[in-house]
N, C-alpha and C positions, 0 to 999 in steps of 0.2 A: 377734384376729380381721381377716380380710383384706376391705376395703372399698375401692371407688374412692377414689382421692385427687384432691385438688384439682389444678388445671393447675400450679399453682405448686410443687407438690412431686413432680412427675413422677421416677421413678427410671429411669434409662438402661436399655434393654433389654440383657440379656446374649446371647450367642450361643445360648445353650440357649432363651431366652425368645423369640427371633426365629423360631427353628425351630418352635416349638410354635405361636407365634401364626399362622404361615405354614399350618400343618395345621388348626388350628381354622376358618381362613378358608374351608375346604372342607367343614366340617361340615355335615351336611345339615338339621339342626335349630337352633334358637337356643339350647337348653339341653342340657347335658351332665352326667349324674350323676357322681359320683366314680369309679365303676368304669370309666365310658367315658373320663374324663379320663386316667386311669392308663393304659388302653389307647393313647390317643394319645401320651401321653408316653413310652411304652415304644417306640413306632414311630419317634418323633422323636429319641429319645436312648437308644438300645439299649445304650450303655456303661454307663448307671446302674443297669441291671438288678441288679447285684449289689453296689452301692454301699451302705455303711452309712448315708449321709447322703441316701439318695434321697428321703425324706420331706421333710427340710427343705430340699433342692434344689428339689422342686417348689413348696413354699411360697413360697420366694423368688420363683421365676418368676412364680406367680400374684400376687404383690405387686406384681411389676414391670408384669404386663399389666393389673393392675386400676388402677394409678397412670396407665398410658397410656390409659386409657379403652377398652380393646380386649376387657375383659370385666366382668362383675359377679359377684362371689361371694355365695353366700346368706349370710343371717345363722345359719341353722343349722349348726352346725360338728360335725365328726367329732373328738371327744376321746378316742378309744380308744388314741391313741397321741400323742407330742409330736414336732413341733408339731401344733396342731388345724389341720384342713384343711375348707374349706367342703364340705357334702355335694353341692352341685351348683354350676356356674357358668352364667351367661347372656350370650349374646352380643349385642352392640348390634342394637337393632331397626331402625336406619335402614339405608340403602343401604350395601352393603359396601364402597365407597369412601369413604364419610365418614369411618369411624374411619381408614382408611389415609391419607386426606387430612390428617386431624388429627394422625396420627403423623409423617408427612413435614414438617409445620410444625415440628415440635419438633427437627429435625435442622440443624445449621450447616453448610449445603452449601457445598462449594467452588465457585468461579465457574463451573467447567466443568460442573457438575451443577445449577446453578440452575434448569433447566427442571423439575426434579424437583416443585417445589412446585406448579406449574401442572397437572401431568398427572393423568390418571386412571389410578392405579396400584393393584396389589394389595399386601397386605403382603408377599408372597413377593418382588415386585419392588423395593419399597422395601428389603427385607433386602439383596438383590444391590448395589443402588446405595450403600447405607450401607457395606457393606464395600469398595467401590470408592471410596467418599469418604474413607475411612480411610487406604487404600492411597495414593491421591493425595496426601492430607496428608503422610504419613510418607516419601514416595518422590517427592517434587516435584522434587528435584534430580537423581535418578538419570538416567542416560543409557542405561542398558542396554536392548536391545530384544532379546526372547527369543521362542521359539515360543509359540503360542497356548496349547497344554496346559500348558506350564510355568507361563505367567502364570496361566492359570485355577487352577491347583493352589494358587499362592501366594497369590491374592487370594480365592478363593471356597472352597477347600478341598476341591475335586473337580476333577480334570483335564478333565473333558468337559462342565463346567457351562457355560462360554462358548459351546462348539460350539452347545448346546442353544438360546442365545440370540441368536445371529447374524442369524436371521430374525424377531425379535420387534421389538416397537415400541421396545423400548430401543436398538435400533442404527438407527434410523430417521434421516434427515439431521438433522445438527445435536444429535443426542444422543450416545450411546457411538460411539465408532469404535476401529478397531485401532490407529491413530496414537494417540489419546488413552492407550491402554493400554500403548503402546510394545511392541506385538507383532505376530505376522504369521501367516499360515495356511501351514505347510510344504508342500511338494509330496511326497506320496506317491511311493515309487519305482515306476517303471513296469517289470516283468518283461519285458525284450526281448532278442530275439537277431537279430544281423545274418547275413542270409542272401544278400545280393546288395549292388548298387551303386545300385539305383533308388531313386527320391524318395518311393515310397509306404511307409507303414507300415500293416500289417494288424493290427487288435487283435481279439482273439477272446474272448469273455466267459468261457468255461469250459475248464478246464485240459486235458481229454481232447481237444477238439476244436482247441485250439491246438496241441497236440502233433502231431496228424493233419495239420493244414494247414501247420505249419513243415517236416515231414518231406517232405510231398509238393512243396511249392514250392522246397524246397532244391536239387532237381535242375534247375528250369527256373523261376527266381524271376521273370522277366519284369521289371516296373517296380516289384516289391516288393522294397524294400532291407532291411526289418525286419519281423518279427512279434513281436507282444507279447501276454501274457496280461492281460486287463482285471481278473481277480480280481473278478468281478461288480460290484458297485455302486462298488467302489473306484475304478473308472475315472472316475467323476465328477469326482474330485479329482485323480487320478494323470495324467488327460489334460496336464496343464499340463507334466509332466515329459518330454512328447514333445519339447519344445523343446531338451533335452539330447541327442537322438539326432541324429548328424551326417546333413546332406543330406535330412532328411524336410522333404516341402513339402505332403504330403496326408497323410490318415488316412482308411483304409477301416475300418469296423466291422462285425462279424459276431456277432450273440448270439441267444438264444432269442426266439421269437416269442411273448411273453406281456408283460402289464403293465410288469413291471419290466425286462424284457430290451429293451423299447422306451423306457422312461423314461431308463434309464442313458446310452444314446448321445444322446438328445435334450438332456439335461441337460450333457453333456459338449460337445456342439456349441456351447450358448450359452456356455460357460465359455471355449471356444477363441476364439469370435468376440470376446468381452468381452476378453480378454487379448492379442488379436492373435496367435493361434497358427495353426498349419495347420488347414485347415477339417477337421471330422469329417464323413463322408459314408457312407451305407451301402454296403456290399459287395454291389451289386445282384444279381450273378449267384449268389452264394450264398444270398442271401434267396429268390430266384425258384426255386432247386433245392429248398430246404427246404419252400417251399409246395407244389412239385409232387410231392415224395416222402414228405414228412413224414406221419405218422399222428397226427390230432388226440388230444390227451389232454384228456378232460373233467375236471370238478371245479374249474375257476377260478371265482372271483366274476364274473358276466357283468358286462361293462362297459356303462354307459349309451352310446346311440350317439354322443352328442356328446363323452363321454371317450374312447370308441374311436377316433373321428376324430382326436381332439387327439394320442392316442399314437401313431397310425400315421401321422400326417402327415410324419414325419421321412423315412419311406421314399419311394422314387420312386412315382409315381401308380399303376400296375397293381398294385404290391406292397402299396401303402397299403391299397387297397380290399379286397384278400384279406385282409389282417391285421386291418381293421376288422371284417370279418364274422366272423373267428375270436374275436376278443375279445368281440364282442357276445355270441356262443354260449357263451361260458363256457369255450372250448377254449385250448389252447396247442400250440406245436411246440417240441420239444428240438432244438436245434441238432446234437446227437450223431447225429441221423439221417444227416446228411452226413457219412459215414464213408469210411474208406480205400478201399473198392471202388469207391463212387460217384465219389469224386473221381478216380480212375484211370482210369475207364472213358472211351474215346473220345467215347461218345455225350453225355457231360456236361461238355464243354470249356467250354461257355458259363458255367461258374461263375466264371471268370476276369473276367467283365464287371463293370467297377466297381473293379478293380484296377491299372487302367491310369493313368499320370500324367496330371494335369490340365492 
């Protein structure tokens, strides 16, 4: 029978036990039946579905979790197969942080992670830190510095796990850092084409409008030396690669007028400022033209006034006010409205405003 074990006889959690413990932390009730437990186990360890040792594997995990004080197993046992399993388990009645804190105190933390004992952490966060703790122990003398996703796969078993953690409390000042993990964020490539000798890089969110503007400007680029396809949200990170383009001193951006279309350049502008890159500013004439001729598309989630103002503030003031009203009304404007015929017409030459050297 599986019962809670005294503090002195704790059994270390296996990787499978860590995963199940993290999943149980989100369970909406304090108890799980055996059927519910099997469902959670299948979700956290799908590779075990066809394993002949599946039942004994679960019994071992429950033994470890009970020993860590993370569950209490019922005295009633299912003896229909070997080994016997509890008919239900009960999660701790105290605050979710208390069993997690107790679990954190059982780990011999490296000096770099000593702060983990005094933080309010979830079991999932302790799982991450425990894996990093082991990696630091085993690789403390290594000097290799590798890209973030390579390190994430090596340490946490998934290439995108560290990406998801960078903006959490685990990476607050004095805690985890890229330097500690001997890693760095790579600069995604920025698809760009040289069309002139000017210092302005024009970045366009969508592929078709990028092609249209590149062909239109090629005959008379003015101050635009480069055009680039932003690839949607990728520009938030790839903007750093603008530093690799010769002669670029400012970046003009043109995208859709919707929540994402405004969030992307605003985020890129902050990145550029933080890293000392060329400033990212709106291609004012193109945005004004889009607001003048574009047909609003309904169906967007209406933005609260404060959020709409926050998103639109990256634009120059007249365009920002009009974009704000668009967002509040749950509408958007697709940049593809600024097509070849419009750009080539004499009456719309003002679209070049904002593409001049600063």
